[in-house]
KOLKE-471771 format. One record per residue (C-alpha): residue in three letters; chain; z negated, x negated, y negated. Coordinates in Angstrom, 3 decimals. Example, Ala and Ser with C-alpha at 12.3 -4.5 7.8 and 13.67 -1.06 7.14 Angstrom:
BEGIN
 vexti tise       c3       c1       c2
   ALA    A   -7.800  -12.300    4.500
   SER    A   -7.140  -13.670    1.060
//
This chain:
BEGIN
 vexti tise       c3       c1       c2
   UNK    A -112.338  -84.779 -155.345
   UNK    A -112.690  -83.577 -151.804
   UNK    A -111.415  -79.859 -151.086
   UNK    A -111.256  -77.923 -147.731
   UNK    A -108.448  -75.164 -148.386
   UNK    A -108.994  -71.987 -146.580
   UNK    A -106.194  -70.400 -144.289
   UNK    A -105.512  -67.697 -146.392
   UNK    A -105.210  -69.960 -149.519
   UNK    A -102.361  -71.791 -147.817
   UNK    A -100.765  -74.828 -147.349
   UNK    A  -98.799  -74.864 -150.659
   UNK    A -101.952  -75.253 -152.475
   UNK    A -103.229  -77.926 -150.057
   UNK    A -100.039  -79.899 -150.575
   UNK    A -100.160  -79.353 -154.277
   UNK    A -103.969  -80.842 -154.540
   UNK    A -102.655  -83.759 -152.183
   UNK    A -100.123  -84.623 -154.804
   UNK    A -102.530  -84.959 -157.376
   UNK    A -104.299  -87.375 -155.111
   UNK    A -107.386  -85.210 -153.963
   UNK    A -108.581  -85.439 -150.313
   UNK    A -107.403  -82.175 -148.649
   UNK    A -108.530  -80.920 -145.180
   UNK    A -106.135  -77.588 -144.868
   UNK    A -107.296  -74.983 -142.307
   UNK    A -103.543  -73.433 -142.320
   UNK    A -102.505  -76.731 -141.111
   UNK    A -105.297  -78.325 -139.116
   UNK    A -107.689  -75.518 -137.679
   UNK    A -106.149  -71.769 -138.031
   UNK    A -108.252  -69.178 -136.819
   UNK    A -111.748  -71.187 -137.231
   UNK    A -114.552  -68.757 -138.339
   UNK    A -115.783  -68.556 -141.647
   UNK    A -119.144  -69.705 -140.839
   UNK    A -117.929  -72.891 -139.153
   UNK    A -115.378  -73.568 -142.073
   UNK    A -118.497  -73.409 -144.714
   UNK    A -120.434  -75.815 -141.935
   UNK    A -117.928  -78.232 -142.382
   UNK    A -117.045  -78.347 -145.849
   UNK    A -120.708  -78.745 -146.607
   UNK    A -121.220  -81.590 -144.059
   UNK    A -117.895  -83.419 -145.299
   UNK    A -119.059  -82.780 -148.878
   UNK    A -116.108  -80.699 -149.531
   UNK    A -115.481  -77.706 -152.372
   UNK    A -114.133  -74.772 -150.364
   UNK    A -111.004  -73.329 -152.322
   UNK    A -110.950  -69.315 -150.792
   UNK    A -109.408  -65.933 -151.415
   UNK    A -111.717  -64.556 -148.695
   UNK    A -115.014  -62.751 -150.466
   UNK    A -116.762  -63.035 -147.269
   UNK    A -117.965  -66.841 -148.266
   UNK    A -120.119  -64.936 -151.104
   UNK    A -122.103  -62.889 -148.397
   UNK    A -122.653  -65.710 -146.306
   UNK    A -123.762  -68.087 -149.248
   UNK    A -125.681  -65.432 -151.405
   UNK    A -126.875  -62.932 -148.387
   UNK    A -127.383  -65.310 -145.423
   UNK    A -128.264  -68.255 -147.411
   UNK    A -125.616  -70.736 -146.087
   UNK    A -125.551  -74.107 -147.799
   UNK    A -122.242  -75.368 -149.605
   UNK    A -120.856  -78.394 -152.154
   UNK    A -119.105  -75.516 -154.137
   UNK    A -116.781  -72.668 -153.405
   UNK    A -113.773  -71.579 -155.702
   UNK    A -113.065  -67.928 -154.938
   UNK    A -109.643  -66.905 -156.162
   UNK    A -109.523  -63.257 -156.965
   UNK    A -106.041  -62.795 -158.152
   UNK    A -103.558  -59.939 -158.985
   UNK    A -100.551  -62.120 -158.045
   UNK    A -101.182  -63.666 -154.690
   UNK    A  -98.056  -65.905 -154.698
   UNK    A  -98.475  -69.794 -154.395
   UNK    A  -97.005  -70.668 -157.762
   UNK    A  -99.763  -68.416 -159.568
   UNK    A -102.402  -69.797 -157.233
   UNK    A -101.555  -73.328 -158.217
   UNK    A -101.119  -72.241 -162.036
   UNK    A -104.869  -70.950 -161.800
   UNK    A -106.186  -73.895 -159.868
   UNK    A -104.502  -76.347 -162.683
   UNK    A -106.205  -74.207 -165.411
   UNK    A -109.632  -74.427 -163.482
   UNK    A -109.481  -78.480 -162.759
   UNK    A -108.136  -79.068 -166.184
   UNK    A -111.108  -77.027 -167.774
   UNK    A -114.108  -77.203 -165.230
   UNK    A -113.494  -79.845 -162.521
   UNK    A -116.941  -81.041 -163.683
   UNK    A -118.821  -78.221 -162.913
   UNK    A -117.354  -77.099 -159.324
   UNK    A -119.578  -79.346 -157.403
   UNK    A -122.433  -77.374 -155.679
   UNK    A -121.596  -73.971 -157.593
   UNK    A -119.729  -70.674 -156.671
   UNK    A -116.831  -70.187 -158.978
   UNK    A -114.835  -66.903 -159.105
   UNK    A -111.564  -67.467 -160.428
   UNK    A -108.996  -64.916 -161.764
   UNK    A -105.645  -65.170 -163.912
   UNK    A -107.838  -64.368 -167.099
   UNK    A -111.513  -65.646 -166.499
   UNK    A -113.679  -68.513 -164.727
   UNK    A -117.245  -66.983 -163.763
   UNK    A -119.863  -69.485 -162.222
   UNK    A -122.110  -67.441 -160.226
   UNK    A -124.910  -69.965 -159.187
   UNK    A -125.807  -73.307 -158.059
   UNK    A -126.366  -74.152 -154.168
//
C-alpha cells in the first residue's frame, strides 16, 4: 500500500510501515512544516492514504470538500510509537481492503469508517 505519514504521526510509524513493504512518504523525514492542505493534495495526487493524528484533516475533507484517497485518523489515548504501531497493525490486519478512499477514525478500542471520498 502507499501511505503518506503526517509529521505528527512520526518517523517510527513510517519506518515500521516500510519494514512491512509499504511505499511510504514521511512528512517528518522529507517535508517538515508542510501545510495540511498541501499534504492532502499531495497524498491524493500520489494515490497515498494519509495517516495522521491531526483532526484538522476532517474539516478539510468534510467541510471544505477537498479530495482524498483515504485518511486514517489516529485518536489515541497513548501517543507513544509502540501504541501507534499496535493500533495500525490491528487496522491493517482487519481493514486493509477498506481503507482506500475512506476516512477512518481509529482508537485503541474501535475502528469507525466515516465516509467515502
